[in-house]
Backbone as CSV, one residue per row, in Angstrom:
resi,resn,N_x,N_y,N_z,CA_x,CA_y,CA_z,C_x,C_y,C_z
1,MET,-5.921,-1.716,-18.180,-6.888,-0.876,-17.507,-6.875,-1.191,-16.020
2,THR,-6.989,-0.166,-15.208,-6.984,-0.358,-13.770,-8.407,-0.355,-13.218
3,ILE,-8.541,-0.969,-12.068,-9.804,-0.991,-11.346,-9.775,0.181,-10.369
4,SER,-10.916,0.788,-10.092,-10.932,1.960,-9.217,-10.484,1.601,-7.799
5,ILE,-9.913,2.579,-7.138,-9.463,2.378,-5.769,-10.663,2.085,-4.859
6,GLY,-11.795,2.692,-5.165,-12.999,2.437,-4.372,-13.430,0.986,-4.435
7,LYS,-13.380,0.426,-5.642,-13.755,-0.982,-5.807,-12.767,-1.889,-5.078
8,ARG,-11.472,-1.596,-5.214,-10.456,-2.414,-4.535,-10.559,-2.283,-3.014
9,LEU,-10.795,-1.081,-2.534,-10.929,-0.864,-1.098,-12.129,-1.648,-0.567
10,SER,-13.235,-1.574,-1.263,-14.434,-2.316,-0.864,-14.181,-3.813,-0.870
11,GLU,-13.480,-4.281,-1.888,-13.165,-5.705,-2.009,-12.288,-6.182,-0.848
12,ALA,-11.269,-5.404,-0.535,-10.359,-5.777,0.553,-11.061,-5.719,1.906
13,MET,-11.899,-4.719,2.105,-12.644,-4.614,3.361,-13.620,-5.773,3.510
14,ALA,-14.274,-6.163,2.426,-15.208,-7.289,2.467,-14.464,-8.586,2.791
15,ALA,-13.289,-8.754,2.199,-12.498,-9.965,2.448,-12.085,-10.068,3.912
16,LYS,-11.841,-8.925,4.539,-11.444,-8.889,5.953,-12.654,-8.750,6.883
17,LYS,-13.857,-8.671,6.269,-15.094,-8.451,7.035,-14.942,-7.242,7.952
18,MET,-14.468,-6.155,7.367,-14.156,-4.949,8.115,-15.061,-3.800,7.670
19,ARG,-15.561,-3.069,8.636,-16.383,-1.885,8.355,-15.503,-0.640,8.401
20,ALA,-16.041,0.445,7.872,-15.272,1.688,7.794,-14.813,2.160,9.168
21,TYR,-15.666,2.049,10.169,-15.267,2.532,11.497,-14.144,1.685,12.086
22,GLU,-14.109,0.382,11.762,-13.030,-0.485,12.238,-11.717,-0.136,11.544
23,LEU,-11.794,0.071,10.241,-10.605,0.456,9.479,-10.113,1.826,9.934
24,SER,-11.044,2.692,10.278,-10.698,4.017,10.777,-9.890,3.935,12.071
25,LYS,-10.299,3.064,12.964,-9.583,2.899,14.237,-8.149,2.418,14.009
26,ILE,-7.968,1.539,13.044,-6.652,0.970,12.764,-5.744,1.981,12.069
27,THR,-6.307,2.730,11.124,-5.495,3.606,10.273,-5.408,5.051,10.743
28,GLY,-6.373,5.481,11.532,-6.419,6.887,11.920,-7.063,7.766,10.860
29,ILE,-7.576,7.157,9.805,-8.284,7.879,8.742,-9.758,7.911,9.129
30,SER,-10.406,9.040,8.993,-11.804,9.127,9.413,-12.676,8.155,8.617
31,ALA,-13.699,7.649,9.277,-14.627,6.717,8.622,-15.312,7.387,7.435
32,SER,-15.599,8.691,7.551,-16.249,9.388,6.429,-15.316,9.466,5.224
33,ASN,-14.013,9.678,5.463,-13.065,9.672,4.342,-13.004,8.298,3.701
34,ILE,-12.981,7.247,4.519,-12.937,5.887,3.977,-14.172,5.635,3.108
35,CYS,-15.346,6.062,3.582,-16.568,5.904,2.784,-16.481,6.675,1.473
36,ASN,-15.918,7.875,1.523,-15.755,8.657,0.289,-14.772,8.002,-0.671
37,TYR,-13.710,7.382,-0.149,-12.774,6.645,-1.003,-13.499,5.484,-1.682
38,ARG,-14.311,4.770,-0.886,-15.040,3.610,-1.424,-16.011,4.013,-2.530
39,LYS,-16.578,5.195,-2.421,-17.520,5.700,-3.430,-16.808,6.396,-4.589
40,ASP,-15.454,6.421,-4.523,-14.635,7.098,-5.534,-14.971,8.574,-5.649
41,LYS,-15.410,9.187,-4.536,-15.662,10.634,-4.542,-14.350,11.387,-4.637
42,TYR,-13.327,10.870,-3.981,-11.974,11.377,-4.139,-10.984,10.305,-3.733
43,SER,-9.732,10.501,-4.117,-8.697,9.497,-3.880,-7.873,9.850,-2.650
44,PRO,-7.451,8.825,-1.920,-6.611,9.084,-0.748,-5.216,9.541,-1.153
45,LYS,-4.586,10.323,-0.282,-3.198,10.719,-0.480,-2.314,9.501,-0.291
46,SER,-1.079,9.588,-0.746,-0.178,8.434,-0.727,0.041,7.872,0.674
47,ASP,0.128,8.746,1.696,0.332,8.222,3.046,-0.884,7.439,3.522
48,ASN,-2.083,7.861,3.116,-3.281,7.112,3.484,-3.413,5.818,2.698
49,ILE,-2.946,5.817,1.459,-2.941,4.579,0.676,-2.069,3.545,1.376
50,ALA,-0.921,3.975,1.857,-0.017,3.070,2.573,-0.669,2.531,3.842
51,LYS,-1.329,3.388,4.591,-2.006,2.958,5.824,-3.119,1.962,5.527
52,LEU,-3.908,2.256,4.507,-5.015,1.367,4.141,-4.502,0.009,3.675
53,ALA,-3.500,0.025,2.814,-2.945,-1.222,2.296,-2.397,-2.082,3.428
54,LYS,-1.655,-1.470,4.329,-1.071,-2.213,5.438,-2.160,-2.815,6.322
55,ALA,-3.166,-2.022,6.655,-4.250,-2.496,7.521,-5.048,-3.621,6.882
56,LEU,-5.152,-3.596,5.559,-5.948,-4.593,4.847,-5.124,-5.774,4.329
57,GLY,-3.819,-5.711,4.501,-2.970,-6.813,4.074,-2.843,-6.956,2.571
58,VAL,-2.866,-5.823,1.877,-2.706,-5.827,0.422,-1.568,-4.877,0.071
59,THR,-1.119,-4.921,-1.154,-0.080,-3.992,-1.578,-0.719,-2.676,-2.014
60,GLU,0.043,-1.618,-1.929,-0.435,-0.318,-2.402,-0.745,-0.391,-3.896
61,TYR,0.102,-1.088,-4.614,-0.056,-1.242,-6.061,-1.404,-1.891,-6.377
62,TRP,-1.743,-2.945,-5.652,-3.027,-3.626,-5.860,-4.176,-2.690,-5.495
63,LEU,-4.053,-2.027,-4.352,-5.112,-1.127,-3.901,-5.374,-0.019,-4.920
64,LEU,-4.337,0.417,-5.606,-4.484,1.451,-6.629,-5.138,0.933,-7.905
65,GLY,-5.429,-0.367,-7.944,-6.172,-0.920,-9.075,-5.359,-1.690,-10.078
66,PHE,-4.065,-1.849,-9.820,-3.211,-2.583,-10.750,-3.144,-4.045,-10.367
67,ASP,-2.837,-4.881,-11.344,-2.676,-6.310,-11.108,-1.246,-6.583,-10.703
68,ASP,-1.030,-6.993,-9.469,0.339,-7.291,-9.074,0.569,-8.784,-8.903
69,LYS,-0.210,-9.576,-9.650,-0.002,-11.017,-9.593,0.781,-11.532,-10.783
70,GLY,0.727,-10.872,-11.901,1.422,-11.395,-13.060,2.280,-10.377,-13.748
71,GLU,1.645,-9.385,-14.305,2.356,-8.433,-15.128,2.667,-7.136,-14.396
72,GLY,2.877,-7.208,-13.095,3.167,-6.022,-12.316,4.512,-5.432,-12.648
73,GLY,5.458,-6.271,-13.026,6.771,-5.805,-13.427,7.498,-5.025,-12.367
74,VAL,8.104,-3.931,-12.774,8.930,-3.115,-11.899,8.142,-2.595,-10.708
75,GLU,6.930,-2.136,-10.925,6.139,-1.578,-9.824,5.837,-2.629,-8.770
76,THR,5.580,-3.857,-9.181,5.343,-4.919,-8.212,6.611,-5.193,-7.421
77,THR,7.741,-5.189,-8.080,9.010,-5.404,-7.398,9.271,-4.280,-6.404
78,LYS,9.024,-3.048,-6.803,9.205,-1.920,-5.892,8.307,-2.070,-4.669
79,SER,7.075,-2.433,-4.903,6.137,-2.605,-3.801,6.608,-3.695,-2.850
80,ARG,7.108,-4.781,-3.399,7.602,-5.893,-2.572,8.826,-5.474,-1.771
81,VAL,9.736,-4.743,-2.382,10.927,-4.260,-1.673,10.515,-3.338,-0.531
82,LEU,9.565,-2.454,-0.787,9.098,-1.553,0.260,8.470,-2.325,1.418
83,GLN,7.743,-3.381,1.106,7.162,-4.213,2.158,8.258,-4.880,2.987
84,LEU,9.305,-5.332,2.316,10.387,-6.021,3.013,11.161,-5.097,3.943
85,ILE,11.348,-3.840,3.538,12.149,-2.947,4.377,11.333,-2.269,5.471
86,ASP,10.018,-2.349,5.357,9.169,-1.749,6.386,9.449,-2.411,7.729
87,GLY,9.789,-1.624,8.695,10.045,-2.157,10.027,11.496,-2.497,10.324
88,LEU,12.390,-2.326,9.347,13.800,-2.581,9.604,14.378,-1.473,10.482
89,SER,15.411,-1.810,11.207,16.069,-0.823,12.057,16.859,0.166,11.197
90,THR,17.241,1.272,11.812,18.048,2.279,11.118,19.356,1.668,10.643
91,ASP,19.976,0.851,11.478,21.236,0.202,11.112,21.053,-0.699,9.884
92,GLU,19.967,-1.456,9.864,19.715,-2.338,8.720,19.453,-1.537,7.446
93,LEU,18.728,-0.436,7.581,18.462,0.412,6.415,19.741,1.054,5.884
94,GLU,20.642,1.446,6.788,21.923,2.019,6.364,22.765,0.986,5.623
95,LYS,22.722,-0.263,6.059,23.445,-1.334,5.362,22.898,-1.523,3.954
96,ILE,21.582,-1.481,3.831,20.955,-1.616,2.506,21.353,-0.448,1.617
97,GLU,21.357,0.749,2.174,21.753,1.927,1.408,23.191,1.788,0.912
98,ARG,24.113,1.373,1.809,25.516,1.200,1.402,25.646,0.142,0.313
99,PHE,24.899,-0.940,0.423,24.925,-1.989,-0.589,24.488,-1.434,-1.943
100,ILE,23.390,-0.706,-1.955,22.893,-0.141,-3.209,23.908,0.815,-3.816
101,VAL,24.447,1.706,-3.001,25.383,2.717,-3.500,26.673,2.077,-4.009
102,HIS,27.244,1.154,-3.249,28.535,0.601,-3.606,28.497,-0.581,-4.569
103,VAL,27.518,-1.413,-4.436,27.477,-2.626,-5.272,26.638,-2.414,-6.530
104,ILE,25.457,-1.915,-6.360,24.562,-1.801,-7.513,24.877,-0.565,-8.353
105,LEU,25.049,0.577,-7.702,25.335,1.817,-8.440,26.814,2.003,-8.720
106,ASP,27.636,1.203,-8.065,29.086,1.223,-8.253,29.672,2.635,-8.062
107,GLU,29.288,3.282,-6.958,29.793,4.632,-6.678,30.888,4.562,-5.647
C-alpha cells in the first residue's frame, strides 16, 4: 500500500522546515497548487513531481508514496539512475546511450 502524495509532501516539507511559498519560489509551482497537493485535492503532473522531489531532496518514487528503502526493486533502481544522469552533459549522455545500445542491448 502506498502513502498519499499529500502526506509525503507534507512530511518532506516539514523535514526541510519549508513553507509552501518557499517551495513555490524554488520550483516555480504556485503556492496554492502546493497546498492543494498537500491536501490531496489533486495530484501534480510528472514534471511537477520531479521539481518537488528535487527541491525537497527526495526521490520521485518516495514522494509518490512508495517505499524506496527496501523493496523498491526496479522502480528504485530507475529512480536512482535518473538521479545520477541528471545534470550530465550531452556528450556524457550520448556515451551512456551508446553503452546501453551496444553493450546491454547488443544492437
